[in-house]
N, C-alpha and C positions, 0 to 999 in steps of 0.2 A: 504494500500500500504506500502510495506517495502522499506526503503531507500536503504538497501543493494542490492535490486533487480532492482533499477532504473539503466538504462544503462547510464544515464547522470551523470556528475560529476561537483562539484563546483570547482572554481578556486580561488586561493589566489590573483593573480595579474590580473589587468585589461588588456584586449587584446590591443596590441600596435596600432592596426589600427582603434580603435574606439575612438571618441572624445565626443560623447554624453553620458550623464549619463544613459539614458534608455538602450542603447545598451551595455554599460559596465556592468551594473548590471544584465541584462537579460542573457548575455553571461556567466558572472561569475557564476551565479546561476544555469546555465544549463537549462534555459527556451527556448532559441533559439540557432540556429547554423547559423553563417553567411556563405552564399554561395559565395557572391560577394557583391560589393557595392550596397546597396539598395535592397538586396534580402536575405531573412532569412527563414530558416526552423523552424517550431515550434515543440519542443520536448515535452514529456509527460506533464510536469508541465505547460509549456507555452500554450500548446493546451487547457488544462483545463480552463485556464484564458480566452483565446480567445473565447472558446465556451460559457463561462458564460456571457461574455460581449454581445455576439451574442444573447443569450437568453433574457437578459434584454431588448435589443433593440426590439427583436421580440415581446415580450409581450406588450410593449408600443405602437408599431405600429399596432399590431392586435387590440388593444383597441380602436383605432380611425378608424377602418374599413379596415385596410390593408389586402390584400390577397397575400400570398407569392408565388413567381414563381422562376424559375431559367432560365435565358436566356443564349445564347451561348457566349463564349468568342470570337470566330471567327466571324468577321464582314464583311458583303457584301459591297464593296465600292459603289454600286449603290444607296443604301439608303442614304449614307452620301454625295454623290455627289448632291443629290436632295436638301439637306439643306446647301450645300457649305462647309461642315466641313471635307471633305476628303482631301482638299488641305493643304499641310504642311505649307503654308503661313498663313493659318487661324488657324489651330491647329498644333502646332509645336512639340508635344510630343507623336506622334503616334509611336507604334511599328508596322511595316508592314512586311508581308512575302508573299511567293508565293507557290501555289500548284505545283505539278510536271508538270502540263500542262501549267504553266506560268500564271495562274490566280492569280491576286493580292488579298490579304486579309489583314484585320487589326485585331489586338488584342485589344479587347474592353477596352476603357478608361472611358467610360460612356455609357448609353444605351437609351437615348432619342429616337434616330432613330429606334432602333429595337423594343422597346415596342410600339411606335406609329404605326409602320407597323403591329404588331400583333393585335392591337386594331381595325384596319380597318376591320378585319374579325369578330369582336365581338360587335362593336358599330355601329348601324345604326339608332337607334331611341332614342328619349328622355327617353324612358322607360329603356334603357340600361345604363343610367347614374345615379349616378356617379360610377366611378371605381377607386379604389386605389390599385395599384399593386406595389409590392416591391420584392427585392431579396437581398441575401447575395452572393457576387461573387468576385472572384479574378480579380482585374483590373491590367492593364499593362500601365505604363506611362514612356516614354523615358525621364526621368528627367535629366537635364544637371548636377544637383548637387544632390547627395544622401549622405548627411553627417549627418543626424539627426537620425540615427538608424532606428527603425521601424516607426518613425513618417513621414519620407519622403522616401517612397519606390518606386522602379521601378515595383515591384509586391506586391500587398497588398489586404487585404480583405476590402470590402466596403458594406455598406447597401445603396441601392439607391431605393427611393420610387418615384412613378410617379402618379400624380392625374389627372383625366379626369372628367371635369365638363361641364355642359351645358352653363354656363355663368360666367361672372366675379364675380357676387355676391356670387355664390356658391363656386367658387375658394377661394374668400376672407375668407369665413366662415371656409373652411377646412384648409386654411393656418394658421389661428389662433389655430385650434386644433393641427396642427403639431408643432407649437411653444410650446404649453403647453406640448405635448408629449416629445419633446426634453428636456425641463427643468426637467421632471420627470426622464428621462434617466440619466442625469448628477447628479441629486440628489442621485439616487440609486448607482451610481458609486463613490460616495464620492467627486465629483467635483462641486457640486451645489453651494457652497458658494464662489467659485472663477471663475465661468463661467457666462459670460454675453451675452445677446442678443445684437448683435453689428450691427449697421447700416453701410452698405457698398454700393458700386456702384450698381445701379439697373439694368442697361442694357436697353433693348428696351421697356419692357412692364410695368415697375414700376419705380418709382423714386428711390427706394432703394431695394436692396436685403438684406437678413439678414444672418449674420454669428453667430456662437456661439464660443466665444473665452474664453479660460481658461488662467488666469493670470499665467505666469511662466517666469522666467528669461531665460529659454531655448527656448522661442518662437522666431519666425522669424518676427512676426507682431508687430506693435505698435498700441495700442488703447488708447482712452481717456475715462476713466470710471467715471460714475456718480453712486456712491454707494447708494445714496439716492433713485434714480430712478431704480436701478438695470439694467441699460443699458450702452452701450458704443458706441463710434464712431470710425470706422477704420480710420487710418491716411490718407488713400487715399481720403476720403470725409470730412476731418476735415476742414470745411470752415465756414465762418460767416453765410452763407445762411443755411447750415445744422443745425448749432447751433440754429438759429432763428426758423427753422421748428420744432425742437424738444423742444423748450422752455428752452434751456440750456445756461449757460454762461461759459466762459472759466474758471472762478474762481471755478466753481462747479466740474471741471473734474480733474482727476489725470492720468498722463501718465504712462502706463504700457506696458511691453513686454508680449506677449501672443501667445498661440498656437491655431490655428483654429481647432475646433473639430466637426464642422458641418456647413452646409449651406443650405438655402432654397431659392428658386427662383420662382417667378411668370413668367411662360413662355408665357402665352397668347396663340396665335395661331402660334407661330414661327415654330413649328414642324408639327402641324396638317394640316396647309394649304399646304405646299409643298408635304406632304406625303399623302394627300387626306383623312384625318380622319375627317369625318363630321357626322351629325345626322339630322334627320327630326323631327321638333317640332310638337306640337299638331295640328297645322294648315297644316302640310305637307311641311313647308318651311325648306330649307336646311341651316345649320349653321356649321361653323368649331367648333370642340371641343376645350375647353379652358383648358390649362394644367398648371401643376406645377411640380417642381422637388425638391427633398429633400435628401441630402446626409449626411452620417456619415461614416467616416473611422474607421472601427472596430479595425484594428491593430494600427492605429494612436491613438485611445482612450487608448489602452493598454499602449503604450509608454508614453502618457500624464499622466496617473495615476502614472507611475513610476517616471516621472520627478517631478510631483507635490507633491507626498506623501511620497517619500523615505527619509531616513535620512542618517547620516554618516555611519551607520552600514549595510544598505541594503534597501531592498524594504519593504513597509508597505501596504499590500493589504487590501482593505475594505472587510468585511465579504461576501458581495454580490458576489464578483468575485474572491476571493482567491482560489488557487488551491485546498486547503483543509482548514478546519476550525481549526483543532487541529493538532499540531506537538508534538507527544510524543517522548521525549528524554530519553532513558534509560542510566543510569550512573552506572558503577561499575559491569557490568555483568561478567567481567573476574574474579572478586573476589567472586561474589555471583551469581550463576546461577539462583537463584530465582528472581532476578531483571528482567532478560530477560523473564522468564516464566510469571511473573505478568504483565510486559509491553505488551507482546503479547496477554495475556488474556484480558487486558484492550482494546487493539486495536480491538480485535474481538467483544467484547461486544458493544463498541461504534459503530462499523461498522454495526452491526445488527440493531441498532437503527437509522440508516440512517445518522449518523454523519460521515462526510468525514475526514479521519485521515491519517497522514503520520507517520510511526514509524521509528525513527532513531535507528536501531538495529546494527549499525556498531561498530567495535572495535576501537574507537578513543577516545582521551582525552575529558574531559568535555569542555575545552576551544575551541577545534576544533568543537565540536558539537554545542555549543552555538553560535559560529561565523557563522556557516553554517545556523543555525536556523534564526538568525537575517538577514542574507543575503537573504534567501528565502522569509521571510516576512509573514509566515502564522500567522493569527490573535492571536491564543492562543498557547503558549508553555507549555506543561505539563511534569514535570520531575518525573520519576520513579527511585528511588534509594534505597539503604539500609536504609537511614534515613526515607524516606517516607513510606517504608514498615513497619518500626517500629512504626511510628506515626499513620498509618492507614489513612493518608490523601495524597493528591496530591499537588505538588507545581506548581502553575499556574502563568505565566507571560503574561500580555497583551502587544502584540507587539506595538500597537499604543501609549499607555500611559506609558509603561515601569513599570507599577505597578505590584507587586508580591503579591500573596495571597495563603493561604493554604485552600483547600476545599475538600469535599468528592466527590466521583464519582457521586453520585446523584446530587450534586450541579453543577458539571461540565456538566452533561447531561442537566440540566435545563438551564444553561447559554447558551449552544449551541442551544437549542431549541428556545430560545428567541433572538438569535443573528440576 
């Protein structure tokens, strides 16, 4: 990809209507375009990151037996009325609309009702269980406040997984697999060392639900972290009883601000009973299916990575989700045309080897190009200049560490292959 051909542009100044770091940097770097408060369009570089996060999540959910589907955004009120969640007094952040015949519809904010209704046509016997269905879909939530960039959107991309088991024991076993899968996801996104399994309010069917919280000063939540145990307690359940349950003392915990990057719930039969989802066991006896729900905000994760890993110069993308792995910056092409031809040839050779590369072929000063490269945050910056042509080597800077080295093209290829 040639930077001169990107229709997006970097900005020197932060947009005046953004207060969150993730939105400021993503807008300045040309990754997203703000349509209105809490609503963002993803431009080429931003979409590449979003798609890579999606793929990481997909791989880990597939690994525990997930089957991917796509459900509708338009929701039938009848399903939600059966569970009591159509009422604005119960769920206060619906977006609702009407068809031309005056039929009321909702825009999906989560999909427990719809997936349960679908499963009534596919689950009738114990032989049909378990089922683990998930999707990536745009959700709509009528948030009263949308001030945290892409971390709290009115329209956002989410992965929602739903488990269907024959009994509580089977649900509990899958629930532990989901926990482990979530930890793998955060590790792969570079957030593992600052993301904690967090005990939160459990609702009807379990004493606790679990959140995954990433420590960040940009967070809206307060958690109490046990680094030794690798767990945390949400402020909403930070009581002596909970501390006793978990075998923790206040002296063991450190108060932190955090961003919720995932949640998992044991739903029991809350949705299966009102929507008629049941199965016949080996004896022909009828039982309601036992369910769980597991959410990750994909766009929220992208914003969290920016908040947690960026520095004063710009974004610092982990190699696993960076828009490209190598940012080639050519310097001095106006004085020496060979610089451009060699940089373009390097771009083409690396691309043929499957290395994702962005070539800054614009006619700008070295300072402007380096500032843009730091802002965009691609892991490796490679400089091609008259000096490197003479030496027969490439100048590489690691965006995360700031370290600079001279290396050959073969060494660069090997570095990228092992990234």
